[in-house]
FIBAMI-933900 format. One record per atom (N, C-alpha, C, O, CB): residue number from 1; x, y, z; chain. Coordinates in Angstrom, 1 decimal, padded with zeros to 4 digits. Glycine has a CB too. Layout:
<rs>
pos,u,v,w,unit
NUM,X,Y,Z,A $
...
</rs>
This chain:
<rs>
pos,u,v,w,unit
1,-002.1,063.4,-042.7,A $
1,-001.0,062.6,-042.4,A $
1,000.3,063.2,-043.0,A $
1,000.3,063.7,-044.1,A $
1,-001.3,061.1,-042.9,A $
2,001.4,063.1,-042.2,A $
2,002.6,063.7,-042.6,A $
2,003.4,062.7,-043.4,A $
2,003.6,061.5,-043.0,A $
2,003.5,064.3,-041.4,A $
3,003.9,063.1,-044.6,A $
3,004.8,062.3,-045.3,A $
3,006.1,061.9,-044.6,A $
3,006.7,062.9,-044.1,A $
3,005.2,062.9,-046.6,A $
4,006.6,060.6,-044.5,A $
4,007.8,060.4,-043.7,A $
4,009.0,061.0,-044.3,A $
4,009.9,061.5,-043.6,A $
4,008.0,058.9,-043.7,A $
5,009.1,061.1,-045.6,A $
5,010.3,061.8,-046.2,A $
5,010.3,063.3,-045.9,A $
5,011.4,063.8,-045.7,A $
5,010.3,061.7,-047.7,A $
6,009.1,063.9,-045.8,A $
6,009.0,065.3,-045.5,A $
6,009.4,065.5,-044.1,A $
6,010.1,066.5,-043.7,A $
6,007.5,065.8,-045.8,A $
7,009.0,064.6,-043.2,A $
7,009.3,064.8,-041.8,A $
7,010.8,064.6,-041.6,A $
7,011.4,065.4,-040.8,A $
7,008.5,063.7,-041.0,A $
8,011.4,063.7,-042.3,A $
8,012.9,063.5,-042.2,A $
8,013.6,064.8,-042.7,A $
8,014.6,065.3,-042.1,A $
8,013.3,062.2,-043.0,A $
9,013.1,065.3,-043.9,A $
9,013.8,066.5,-044.4,A $
9,013.6,067.7,-043.4,A $
9,014.6,068.4,-043.3,A $
9,013.2,066.8,-045.8,A $
10,012.5,067.8,-042.8,A $
10,012.2,068.9,-041.9,A $
10,013.2,068.8,-040.7,A $
10,013.8,069.7,-040.2,A $
10,010.7,069.0,-041.4,A $
11,013.3,067.6,-040.1,A $
11,014.1,067.3,-039.0,A $
11,015.6,067.6,-039.3,A $
11,016.3,068.2,-038.5,A $
11,014.0,065.9,-038.4,A $
12,016.0,067.2,-040.5,A $
12,017.4,067.4,-040.9,A $
12,017.6,068.9,-041.1,A $
12,018.7,069.3,-040.8,A $
12,017.6,066.6,-042.2,A $
13,016.7,069.6,-041.7,A $
13,016.9,071.0,-041.8,A $
13,017.0,071.7,-040.5,A $
13,017.7,072.7,-040.4,A $
13,015.7,071.7,-042.6,A $
14,016.3,071.2,-039.4,A $
14,016.3,071.8,-038.1,A $
14,017.8,071.6,-037.5,A $
14,018.3,072.5,-036.8,A $
14,015.2,071.2,-037.2,A $
15,018.3,070.4,-037.8,A $
15,019.6,070.1,-037.2,A $
15,020.7,070.7,-037.9,A $
15,021.6,071.4,-037.4,A $
15,019.7,068.6,-037.1,A $
16,020.7,070.5,-039.2,A $
16,021.9,070.9,-040.1,A $
16,021.7,072.4,-040.6,A $
16,022.6,073.1,-040.6,A $
16,022.0,070.0,-041.3,A $
17,020.5,072.7,-041.0,A $
17,020.2,074.0,-041.5,A $
17,020.0,073.9,-043.1,A $
17,020.2,072.9,-043.6,A $
17,021.4,075.0,-041.2,A $
18,019.5,075.0,-043.7,A $
18,019.2,074.9,-045.0,A $
18,020.2,075.7,-045.9,A $
18,020.1,075.7,-047.1,A $
18,017.8,075.4,-045.2,A $
19,021.1,076.4,-045.3,A $
19,022.1,077.1,-046.0,A $
19,023.5,076.7,-045.7,A $
19,023.8,076.2,-044.6,A $
19,022.0,078.6,-045.7,A $
20,024.4,076.9,-046.5,A $
20,025.8,076.7,-046.2,A $
20,026.6,077.8,-046.8,A $
20,026.2,078.5,-047.8,A $
20,026.3,075.3,-046.8,A $
21,027.7,078.0,-046.2,A $
21,028.6,079.1,-046.6,A $
21,029.6,078.6,-047.7,A $
21,030.4,077.7,-047.5,A $
21,029.5,079.7,-045.4,A $
22,029.4,079.1,-048.9,A $
22,030.3,078.7,-050.0,A $
22,031.7,079.4,-049.7,A $
22,031.8,080.5,-049.3,A $
22,029.7,079.1,-051.4,A $
23,032.7,078.6,-050.0,A $
23,034.1,079.2,-049.9,A $
23,034.5,080.0,-051.1,A $
23,034.2,079.6,-052.3,A $
23,035.2,078.0,-049.7,A $
24,035.0,081.0,-050.9,A $
24,035.5,081.8,-052.0,A $
24,036.6,081.1,-052.8,A $
24,037.4,080.4,-052.2,A $
24,036.0,083.3,-051.5,A $
25,036.5,081.1,-054.1,A $
25,037.5,080.3,-054.9,A $
25,038.9,080.7,-054.6,A $
25,039.8,079.9,-054.5,A $
25,037.2,080.5,-056.4,A $
26,039.2,082.0,-054.5,A $
26,040.5,082.5,-054.2,A $
26,041.1,082.0,-052.9,A $
26,042.2,081.6,-052.8,A $
26,040.6,084.0,-054.2,A $
27,040.2,082.0,-051.9,A $
27,040.7,081.5,-050.6,A $
27,040.9,080.0,-050.7,A $
27,041.9,079.5,-050.1,A $
27,039.5,081.8,-049.4,A $
28,040.1,079.3,-051.3,A $
28,040.3,077.8,-051.5,A $
28,041.6,077.5,-052.3,A $
28,042.4,076.6,-051.9,A $
28,039.1,077.1,-052.2,A $
29,041.8,078.3,-053.3,A $
29,043.1,078.1,-054.1,A $
29,044.3,078.4,-053.3,A $
29,045.3,077.7,-053.3,A $
29,043.1,078.9,-055.4,A $
30,044.2,079.5,-052.5,A $
30,045.3,079.9,-051.7,A $
30,045.6,078.8,-050.6,A $
30,046.8,078.5,-050.4,A $
30,045.0,081.3,-050.9,A $
31,044.6,078.3,-050.0,A $
31,044.8,077.2,-049.0,A $
31,045.5,076.0,-049.7,A $
31,046.4,075.4,-049.1,A $
31,043.4,076.8,-048.4,A $
32,045.0,075.6,-050.9,A $
32,045.6,074.5,-051.6,A $
32,047.1,074.7,-051.9,A $
32,047.9,073.8,-051.7,A $
32,044.8,074.2,-052.9,A $
33,047.3,075.9,-052.4,A $
33,048.7,076.2,-052.7,A $
33,049.7,076.3,-051.5,A $
33,050.8,075.9,-051.6,A $
33,048.7,077.6,-053.4,A $
34,049.1,076.7,-050.4,A $
34,049.9,076.7,-049.2,A $
34,050.2,075.3,-048.8,A $
34,051.4,075.0,-048.4,A $
34,049.2,077.4,-048.1,A $
35,049.2,074.4,-048.9,A $
35,049.5,073.0,-048.6,A $
35,050.5,072.4,-049.5,A $
35,051.3,071.6,-049.0,A $
35,048.2,072.3,-048.7,A $
36,050.4,072.6,-050.8,A $
36,051.4,072.1,-051.7,A $
36,052.8,072.6,-051.5,A $
36,053.7,071.9,-051.5,A $
36,050.9,072.4,-053.2,A $
37,052.9,073.9,-051.2,A $
37,054.2,074.4,-051.0,A $
37,054.8,073.9,-049.7,A $
37,056.0,073.6,-049.6,A $
37,054.2,075.9,-050.9,A $
38,054.0,073.8,-048.6,A $
38,054.4,073.2,-047.4,A $
38,054.9,071.7,-047.6,A $
38,055.9,071.3,-047.0,A $
38,053.3,073.3,-046.3,A $
39,054.1,071.0,-048.4,A $
39,054.5,069.7,-048.7,A $
39,055.8,069.5,-049.4,A $
39,056.7,068.7,-049.1,A $
39,053.5,069.0,-049.5,A $
40,056.0,070.4,-050.4,A $
40,057.2,070.5,-051.1,A $
40,058.4,070.8,-050.3,A $
40,059.5,070.1,-050.4,A $
40,057.1,071.4,-052.2,A $
41,058.3,071.8,-049.5,A $
41,059.4,072.2,-048.5,A $
41,059.7,071.1,-047.6,A $
41,060.8,070.8,-047.3,A $
41,059.0,073.5,-047.7,A $
42,058.7,070.4,-047.1,A $
42,058.9,069.3,-046.1,A $
42,059.6,068.2,-046.9,A $
42,060.6,067.6,-046.3,A $
42,057.5,068.7,-045.6,A $
43,059.3,067.9,-048.2,A $
43,059.9,066.8,-048.9,A $
43,061.4,067.2,-049.2,A $
43,062.2,066.3,-049.0,A $
43,059.2,066.6,-050.3,A $
44,061.7,068.4,-049.5,A $
44,063.1,068.8,-049.7,A $
44,063.9,068.7,-048.4,A $
44,065.1,068.3,-048.4,A $
44,063.1,070.2,-050.3,A $
45,063.2,069.1,-047.3,A $
45,063.9,069.0,-046.0,A $
45,064.2,067.6,-045.6,A $
45,065.3,067.3,-045.1,A $
45,063.1,069.7,-044.9,A $
46,063.3,066.7,-045.9,A $
46,063.5,065.3,-045.6,A $
46,064.6,064.7,-046.4,A $
46,065.5,064.0,-045.9,A $
46,062.2,064.5,-045.8,A $
47,064.7,065.0,-047.7,A $
47,065.7,064.5,-048.6,A $
47,067.1,065.0,-048.1,A $
47,068.1,064.3,-048.1,A $
47,065.4,064.9,-050.0,A $
48,067.1,066.3,-047.7,A $
48,068.4,067.0,-047.3,A $
48,068.9,066.3,-046.0,A $
48,070.1,066.0,-045.8,A $
48,068.1,068.6,-047.0,A $
49,067.9,065.9,-045.1,A $
49,068.4,065.2,-043.8,A $
49,068.9,063.9,-044.1,A $
49,069.9,063.4,-043.6,A $
49,067.2,065.1,-042.8,A $
50,068.3,063.2,-045.1,A $
50,068.7,061.8,-045.4,A $
50,070.1,061.9,-046.1,A $
50,071.0,061.0,-045.8,A $
50,067.7,061.2,-046.4,A $
51,070.3,062.8,-047.0,A $
51,071.6,062.9,-047.7,A $
51,072.7,063.4,-046.7,A $
51,073.8,062.9,-046.7,A $
51,071.5,064.0,-048.8,A $
52,072.3,064.3,-045.8,A $
52,073.3,064.7,-044.7,A $
52,073.7,063.5,-043.8,A $
52,074.9,063.3,-043.6,A $
52,072.7,065.8,-043.9,A $
53,072.8,062.7,-043.4,A $
53,073.1,061.5,-042.6,A $
53,073.9,060.5,-043.3,A $
53,074.9,060.0,-042.8,A $
53,071.9,060.8,-042.0,A $
54,073.6,060.2,-044.6,A $
54,074.4,059.3,-045.4,A $
54,075.8,059.8,-045.6,A $
54,076.8,059.1,-045.4,A $
54,073.8,059.0,-046.7,A $
55,075.9,061.1,-045.9,A $
55,077.2,061.7,-046.2,A $
55,078.1,061.8,-044.9,A $
55,079.3,061.7,-044.9,A $
55,077.1,063.0,-046.8,A $
56,077.5,062.0,-043.8,A $
56,078.2,062.1,-042.5,A $
56,078.7,060.8,-042.0,A $
56,079.7,060.8,-041.2,A $
56,077.3,062.8,-041.5,A $
57,078.1,059.7,-042.4,A $
57,078.6,058.4,-042.0,A $
57,079.6,057.7,-043.0,A $
57,080.0,056.6,-042.7,A $
57,077.5,057.5,-041.6,A $
58,079.8,058.4,-044.0,A $
58,080.8,057.8,-045.0,A $
58,082.2,057.9,-044.5,A $
58,082.5,058.9,-043.8,A $
58,080.7,058.4,-046.4,A $
59,083.1,057.0,-044.8,A $
59,084.5,057.1,-044.4,A $
59,085.2,058.2,-045.4,A $
59,084.9,058.2,-046.5,A $
59,085.2,055.7,-044.5,A $
60,086.1,058.9,-044.8,A $
60,086.9,059.9,-045.6,A $
60,087.7,059.1,-046.6,A $
60,088.0,057.9,-046.4,A $
60,087.8,060.8,-044.7,A $
61,088.1,059.7,-047.7,A $
61,088.8,059.1,-048.8,A $
61,090.3,058.7,-048.3,A $
61,090.8,057.7,-048.8,A $
61,088.9,059.9,-050.0,A $
62,090.9,059.4,-047.4,A $
62,092.2,059.1,-047.0,A $
62,092.3,058.0,-046.1,A $
62,093.5,057.5,-045.9,A $
62,092.8,060.3,-046.3,A $
63,091.3,057.5,-045.5,A $
63,091.3,056.3,-044.6,A $
63,091.1,055.0,-045.4,A $
63,090.0,054.8,-046.0,A $
63,090.2,056.4,-043.5,A $
64,092.1,054.2,-045.5,A $
64,091.9,053.0,-046.3,A $
64,090.9,052.0,-045.6,A $
64,090.8,052.0,-044.4,A $
64,093.2,052.3,-046.5,A $
65,090.2,051.2,-046.4,A $
65,089.3,050.2,-045.8,A $
65,090.1,049.2,-045.0,A $
65,091.3,049.0,-045.3,A $
65,088.4,049.5,-046.9,A $
66,089.4,048.5,-044.1,A $
66,090.1,047.5,-043.3,A $
66,090.5,046.4,-044.2,A $
66,089.9,046.1,-045.2,A $
66,089.2,046.9,-042.2,A $
67,091.7,045.8,-043.9,A $
67,092.2,044.7,-044.7,A $
67,091.4,043.4,-044.3,A $
67,091.1,043.2,-043.1,A $
67,093.8,044.4,-044.4,A $
68,091.1,042.7,-045.3,A $
68,090.3,041.5,-045.1,A $
68,091.2,040.4,-044.5,A $
68,092.4,040.3,-044.9,A $
68,089.6,041.0,-046.3,A $
69,090.7,039.6,-043.6,A $
69,091.5,038.5,-043.1,A $
69,091.6,037.4,-044.1,A $
69,090.6,037.1,-044.8,A $
69,090.9,038.0,-041.7,A $
70,092.8,036.8,-044.2,A $
70,092.9,035.8,-045.3,A $
70,092.1,034.5,-044.8,A $
70,092.1,034.1,-043.6,A $
70,094.5,035.5,-045.5,A $
71,091.6,033.9,-045.8,A $
71,090.8,032.6,-045.5,A $
71,091.7,031.5,-045.8,A $
71,092.3,031.3,-046.9,A $
71,089.5,032.6,-046.4,A $
72,091.9,030.6,-044.8,A $
72,092.8,029.4,-045.0,A $
72,091.9,028.2,-045.4,A $
72,090.9,027.9,-044.7,A $
72,093.6,029.1,-043.6,A $
73,092.3,027.6,-046.5,A $
73,091.5,026.5,-047.0,A $
73,092.4,025.3,-046.9,A $
73,093.5,025.3,-047.5,A $
73,091.0,026.8,-048.4,A $
74,092.0,024.3,-046.2,A $
74,092.8,023.0,-046.1,A $
74,092.1,021.9,-046.9,A $
74,091.0,021.6,-046.6,A $
74,093.0,022.6,-044.6,A $
75,092.9,021.4,-047.8,A $
75,092.3,020.3,-048.7,A $
75,092.8,019.0,-048.0,A $
75,094.0,018.8,-047.8,A $
75,092.9,020.4,-050.3,A $
76,091.8,018.2,-047.7,A $
76,092.1,016.9,-047.1,A $
76,091.8,015.8,-048.2,A $
76,090.7,015.8,-048.7,A $
76,091.3,016.6,-045.8,A $
77,092.8,015.0,-048.5,A $
77,092.6,013.9,-049.4,A $
77,091.7,012.9,-048.9,A $
77,091.7,012.6,-047.7,A $
77,093.9,013.3,-049.9,A $
78,090.9,012.3,-049.7,A $
78,090.0,011.2,-049.3,A $
78,090.5,009.9,-049.8,A $
78,091.4,009.9,-050.6,A $
78,088.5,011.4,-049.8,A $
79,090.0,008.9,-049.2,A $
79,090.5,007.6,-049.7,A $
79,089.7,007.2,-051.0,A $
79,088.6,007.6,-051.2,A $
79,090.2,006.5,-048.6,A $
80,090.4,006.5,-051.9,A $
80,089.8,006.2,-053.2,A $
80,088.6,005.3,-053.0,A $
80,088.6,004.5,-052.0,A $
80,090.8,005.6,-054.2,A $
81,087.7,005.4,-053.8,A $
81,086.5,004.5,-053.8,A $
81,086.8,003.2,-054.5,A $
81,087.5,003.2,-055.5,A $
81,085.2,005.1,-054.4,A $
82,086.2,002.2,-054.0,A $
82,086.5,000.9,-054.7,A $
82,085.3,000.7,-055.7,A $
82,084.2,001.1,-055.4,A $
82,086.6,-000.4,-053.8,A $
83,085.6,000.1,-056.9,A $
83,084.5,000.0,-057.9,A $
83,083.6,-001.1,-057.6,A $
83,082.7,-001.4,-058.4,A $
83,085.2,-000.3,-059.3,A $
</rs>
């Protein structure tokens, strides 16, 4: 009689295999460094675009801000209350 665990292991070995290719440490480190540098460059580019958009939409210093409209307040007297 075949052990169920052994049968599962044998079937898994047929499908997946018994060996795997280990990645060279230098290649893995290089891939990680490339990802980090790409992320840093992307972050710097994103911040640069945000600063450029904000600065391009600011008003120049020689243009005065719009004058605020005056607010008219009308005080209406009320009738005195009786005690």
